[in-house]
C-alpha positions in Angstrom: 168.8 16.2 -12.6 166.5 17.6 -15.3 166.1 21.3 -15.6 162.9 23.2 -16.6 163.9 25.8 -19.1 160.5 27.4 -19.2 161.0 29.0 -15.8 163.8 31.4 -15.4 166.6 30.4 -13.1 166.9 32.2 -9.9 170.1 34.0 -9.6 172.1 33.6 -6.5 174.0 36.9 -6.9 172.4 40.0 -5.3 171.8 42.9 -7.7 174.3 45.8 -7.5 173.2 49.1 -6.0 174.0 52.3 -7.8 177.3 53.8 -6.8 176.2 57.4 -6.6 173.6 58.6 -4.1 171.6 61.8 -3.8 174.1 63.0 -1.2 177.0 62.7 -3.6 175.1 64.7 -6.2 174.3 67.4 -3.6 177.9 67.6 -2.5 179.2 67.9 -6.1 176.7 70.7 -6.8 177.6 72.5 -3.6 181.3 72.4 -4.4 180.7 73.7 -7.9 178.7 76.6 -6.4 181.4 77.4 -4.0 184.0 77.4 -6.8 181.8 79.8 -8.8 181.4 82.1 -5.8 185.2 82.1 -5.2 185.8 83.1 -8.8 183.3 85.9 -8.5 184.9 87.1 -5.3 188.3 87.1 -7.0 187.0 89.2 -9.8 185.5 91.7 -7.4 188.5 92.0 -5.0 191.5 92.0 -7.3 192.6 95.5 -8.2 192.8 96.6 -11.8 196.2 96.8 -13.6 197.5 100.4 -13.0 199.3 100.3 -16.4 196.2 99.5 -18.3 194.5 102.5 -20.1 191.2 103.6 -18.8 188.2 103.4 -21.1 186.1 106.5 -20.6 183.8 108.4 -22.8 184.7 112.0 -23.3 181.8 114.4 -22.7 180.6 116.1 -25.9 180.2 119.7 -24.7 180.4 121.2 -28.2 177.8 119.0 -29.8 174.1 119.9 -29.4 171.8 117.4 -27.9 169.7 115.6 -30.4 166.1 116.6 -30.6 163.4 114.0 -30.7 160.5 114.6 -33.0 157.4 112.5 -33.0 155.6 111.9 -36.2 152.3 110.0 -36.3 152.8 108.5 -39.7 155.2 108.9 -42.6 153.5 108.5 -46.0 156.6 109.0 -48.2 156.5 107.7 -51.7 160.0 108.2 -53.0 159.0 107.3 -56.5 156.6 110.2 -56.6 158.8 112.7 -54.7 162.1 112.5 -56.7 160.8 113.0 -60.3 159.0 116.2 -59.1 162.3 117.5 -57.6 164.4 116.9 -60.8 166.2 120.0 -62.0 166.7 120.1 -65.8 170.1 120.9 -67.2 170.0 124.0 -69.3 173.7 124.2 -70.2 176.4 121.8 -71.1 180.1 122.0 -71.6 181.5 121.4 -75.1 184.7 119.5 -75.8 186.6 122.8 -76.0 185.4 123.9 -72.6 182.8 126.5 -73.6 179.2 126.4 -72.3 176.3 125.6 -74.6 172.7 126.3 -73.7 170.5 123.3 -74.3 167.0 124.3 -75.2 165.0 121.1 -74.9 166.3 117.6 -74.5 164.3 114.4 -74.6 165.2 110.7 -74.6 164.3 107.7 -76.8 165.0 104.1 -76.0 165.9 101.8 -78.8 164.8 98.3 -77.9 165.5 96.6 -81.2 166.7 96.9 -84.8 165.5 94.3 -87.3 166.0 93.7 -91.0 162.6 92.0 -91.2 159.7 94.4 -90.6 157.6 91.5 -89.2 160.0 91.0 -86.4 159.9 94.8 -85.6 156.1 94.7 -85.6 156.0 91.7 -83.3 158.2 93.4 -80.7 156.3 96.7 -81.2 153.0 94.8 -80.5 154.4 93.1 -77.4 155.5 96.5 -76.0 152.2 98.2 -76.8 150.4 95.5 -74.9 152.7 96.2 -72.0 151.6 99.8 -72.0 154.6 101.6 -73.7 154.5 104.3 -76.4 156.3 102.6 -79.2 157.2 103.5 -82.8 158.9 101.6 -85.6 161.1 103.5 -88.0 162.8 102.3 -91.2 166.4 103.5 -91.3 168.9 102.9 -94.2 172.3 101.7 -93.0 175.0 100.9 -95.5 172.5 100.3 -98.3 170.3 98.1 -96.2 167.0 99.0 -94.5 166.7 98.3 -90.8 163.6 98.8 -88.8 164.3 100.4 -85.4 161.8 99.9 -82.6 161.9 103.0 -80.3 160.2 103.9 -77.1 159.5 107.6 -76.3 160.0 110.4 -76.4 160.7 110.5 -72.6 161.2 113.8 -70.8 163.3 112.9 -67.8 166.3 110.7 -67.2 164.7 109.3 -64.1 161.8 108.1 -66.2 164.2 106.6 -68.7 165.9 104.7 -65.9 162.6 103.4 -64.6 161.6 102.2 -68.0 165.0 100.5 -68.6 164.6 98.7 -65.3 161.2 97.4 -66.3 162.5 96.4 -69.7 165.5 94.6 -68.0 163.0 92.6 -65.9 161.3 91.5 -69.1 164.7 90.6 -70.6 164.5 93.3 -73.3 167.8 95.1 -73.9 167.6 98.9 -74.5 169.9 101.7 -75.6 169.4 105.4 -74.6 169.3 107.9 -77.4 169.4 111.6 -76.6 167.3 113.8 -78.8 167.2 117.6 -78.9 163.7 118.8 -79.6 
């Protein structure tokens, strides 16, 4: 007998029904809820271990209660506050332990030392364009002349630290030089 393959063949087997019904899901959820309620009941009814230490917070009678202050706005600029509160050192200890009164101290930052004056002038020009007060000084060292590029004079160590941070950001090494005026 010829068969037509264009039409699907009818299946004689009935399709299988799902094995779980809505009632089975409801029963499983109900049992899970009962189990959770049982665990909660056990947690509430079982007494605590009498040998376990109690965790209590001791009252702080000797400490005053913290006061609450309300401020509308804080406009604190720490970079402006701290240099104004700097106290200059007027005396130092010498190596033998005696005190020495320091009259006036300033700082210079050496940012370069070159044998070629053109290199010193190039660095000096770069720093002047960045807004620094820069000088170039010829200095004889072991019979050769070096041209030192110096920033300053700077009055406070805080300002020296700020300038060194800015120079570090620009990848320029610097050395602090203390100068008595």
